[in-house]
N, C-alpha and C positions, 0 to 999 in steps of 0.2 A: 530754254537754254540748250537742250539736247539737239534740237533741229539747227540752231544757229552754229553750234560747235561742229556738228557734222558738215554743214555747208562751208564754214570758214576754213576748216582744216582738211576737208575731204576724207573724213574717217568716220567709222561707225561709233556713235556716241550713245548708243541705246543703253549702255551700262553705266552711264555717267551718274555719279552720286554726289549730292550736295552735303557738305559738312561745314557748319558755321558759314563763313563768307566765301568759301572756295568750293571747287568741284574737283572730283578725281575719278580716274578709272584705273583698275588694276589689270595688267597684262601678265604674261607668263614670267617675264624676268624684269619688266620695267613698269613704270607708273606714268600716267599722263595727268597733269594738273592744269586746271583753268583758274587763274589767280587774279584777283582784283588789283588794279593799279591805282584807281582813283578817278576823279572826274577828268583829269588830263595827265599826260605823261610829264613827269618832273625830272629834275636833275638826279635825284636818288634812283629813279628807274633806269636811267642811262648808265649809272655806276653799276647797278645790279646786272644789266646786260653785259657789261664788261667782265664782271666776275663769271657769269654763266658761260660766256664765250671762251674763257680760259680754263674752264673746269672739265675734267674728264668724265664727270658723273652726270652732267646735265646738258641738255640741248634745248635751245629756244625753238619753238614751233612757229614758223612763219605762216600767215594766212594765205589763202589761194591768191590774194592780191599782193602778196609779198610784203605785207606790213607786219609790224611787231605786235599789234594789238587789234582787237575788234571792240565795237561799242554796242552796249545794250542798256536801255533805260538811263542814258546819260553817264554810264560808268564804263571805263576802259578795262579790258581784261587781256591777259596774255596767256599763251600756252607753253607749258614746260614739260619736256620728257625727262624723267629722272630714273637713274639706276638705283636710287635709294628711296626708301619709304619715308615720306615727309609728314605724314599725318600721325606720327607717334609723338608722345610727350618729349620735351627737351631733356637731355641728360648732359651734364658737363663732360662725361666721358666721350660723347659724340660731337661735341662742339669743335668746329674748326673755323676760327674767325679769320677771314681772308684779309691780308694786308694789301690794300689797294695802292698805297703810295709810300713805298719804302724810303723815298728820298727824305722823308720826315718833314714835320711842321712844328713851329714853336707854339704849340697849343697851350701849354701851361702858362706862358707869359701873358696870354690874353684871357686866361680863365677867370682871374679875380674880377676884372672889369665886367666880363659877361655875367658873373655871379652876382655882382652888385646890381647890375641892371635888372636881372631876373628878380632879385629880392625886392626891388622897388615895385615891380609889377605885382608880385605875390602879396606884398603888404597892402596894396590897394585892393586886391581881390579879397584879402582877409577881412578888411573893413566892411566890404559888401556882404561877405558871408556872415559876419557877426550880426548884421542888421537883418539877415534873411532867416536865420534859424530860430526856433522857438526860444523864448526868453530863458527858460530853465536850463538850456544847454549853452548859453553864451559864456558863462563863467568857465565851464569845462573847455570850450574851444579856446578861450583867451589863455587859460593855463597852458594848454598844449602849444599855442603859438609862442608864448613866452619862453618855454623850454627849447623849442626848435630854433627860435631866433638866437638864443644863447649858443646853441650848437654851431650856427653859422659863424658867429664871432670867433669861436674856437678854431674854425677851419682856415681863417685868413692867414695866420702864421704858418700853418702847415703848407699852404699853397706857396707862400713867400719863401719857404725854406727849400723848395724843390730846386735841384740843380737846373741851370738854364740850358737844358738839352732839348733837342727836337724829338718829337714823338711820331712814330709811324701812325698812319691813319687807316682805319679799317671801316668796313661796312658793318655797323653795330646795331643790335636791337636796342631801341631807346628805353624800353621798360621790360627787360627780360625777367620772367618769373618762372618758378619751377613747374607751374601747371600749364605753361604754353606749349604749343605744338611746333615742331621743327619748321613747318611750312611758313611760319611767321618771318623767318629769315629771308623769305622770297616775296614778302608783301611790303611794297614801298612805304605804306603809311606807318609801318612799325619801325622803319630803319632811319639811321642817322649816320653821317660821317663823323667819326670820333676815334679816339684811341681805344683799344680793346679793354683798357682798365674800366671804362664806363660800363660795358656789358657785364663784366664779372662783378663789379660793384653792385649793380642793380640786382643781379641774381642772388648774391650773398645777402643783400639787404632784405629782399622779399622772402627769402628762405627763412631768415631768422625771425622776421616780423610775424610770419604765419605759423612757424613751428616753435620758436623760442629754444631751438635745439642747437647748442654750440658744437656738439659732436658732428652734426651734419655740415655745419660751416667749416669745421676742421677738415672734413673729408673733401669738400670742394677745393679748399686751398691746396691740399695734397694732390688732387687731380690736375688742377691748373699748373701747379709747379712741375708736374711730370709731363703733361701732354702739350702744354702751351707756355713754356717758360717765359716770364716777363723780366724786363730790366728792373733794377732796384727802384728807379724813379717811377716806373709804372706801378709797382706795388704801393709806393708811397702816395702816388696820385689816386689810386683806388681807395686807399684809406681816407684821404682828405675828402674825396667825393661822398663818403658815407655821412659826412657832417652836413651835407646839403639834403634836407629831408624831403625828397621827392614824393615819398609815400604820404606825407602829411599834406603837401600841396595838391596832391591828387584828390584827397578828401575835400579840400577847399573848392577845387574845381567841380567836384560832384555836387556839392551844396549849391553852388551858383547855377548849376544846370539841372537842379531839381531831382537829382538822383538820390536814392536812399543811402544814408551813411550810418555807421554805428560808431559814434564818438566814444561810447563807454568801452568798446572793444579796443579802439585805438589808444585810449588812455592806459588800459592794461598793458598793451604792447609797448607803450612809451616807457613805462616803469622799468622795463627790462632792457631797453635799447642800449643803455650805457654798458651793459655786459658785453655786447657785441664789440663796441668801440674799445673796451678794456682788454678783451681777450684775443681779438683778431691779430694784433701785432705779435703776440706770442706764437700763434699758429704759423704766421708768415715766417718768423725767425726759425721755427723748428724745421720747416720744409725747404727754406731757401737760404737761411743764414743772413737774411736782410733785416737790419734793425730799424724799427720805427718807434720814435718816442711817443709816450702817452702822457697827457697832462695829469697833474695830481687830482684835479677835479673829476676827470673821467675815471681815474683809477679808484677814487673813493666811491663814486656813484656806482661803478661796476661791481664793487665788492659787497654792496648792500643786499 
């Protein structure tokens, strides 16, 4: 890779370091990153280039052939010059979610139909996963599925109650977790066009699932309210999204792809998940004054 980077960008890459799926070099005041795009350039990559082009902190490196990427072993990579260190862990204090399309899009009105379609796919995958796991774990997986399917049903009235406003669209991390690196915001395979409520929803969800710490969740709400204030309907959209159990369906996906999973650990996390749903609206109201109703079922579950 060092020789190819040196040739492609006409620079000295002798100090190039690999970290996970990307490469980087440190200079006196800047950093150079070599970042995977995928097997081919997709729409998300071109949206990412638009963001980079409009940012004062980043510059796209063109190859000696004036192309945006180079290819090695069937994988496309691009070069990025950054004034910021991107191989640090993500912090909500550093997040700056770029709004790409301020003209807005009626995303909420389409969300329920998209959600229903996803649920049909996930239910099919769940049936396959139940057949695949050892027999002594099937009852546990079935109990988890029953609980999260019930959560989905609770979400539909929340989505239906959203005001029919248009939401701004951002370049969001699809599965933002507290242990991720900032550079993932520049890796197309991790990105999706959506409202920023998705990004913060996933961060809050995974923070609570991994720590069970409501105080940390409260701190995130305070930080977002201060640094990236959202509209009332965006906060309500964030809350509704928590009822779609992406962390559970990620486990189902792992089972189908023969990855190791810990269902017992997920069961323990699930026992406390209602606490997040019960208390998050209180935190949102404290820092924004925005009221979000909580169902009696969730309130009771969260108080146990």
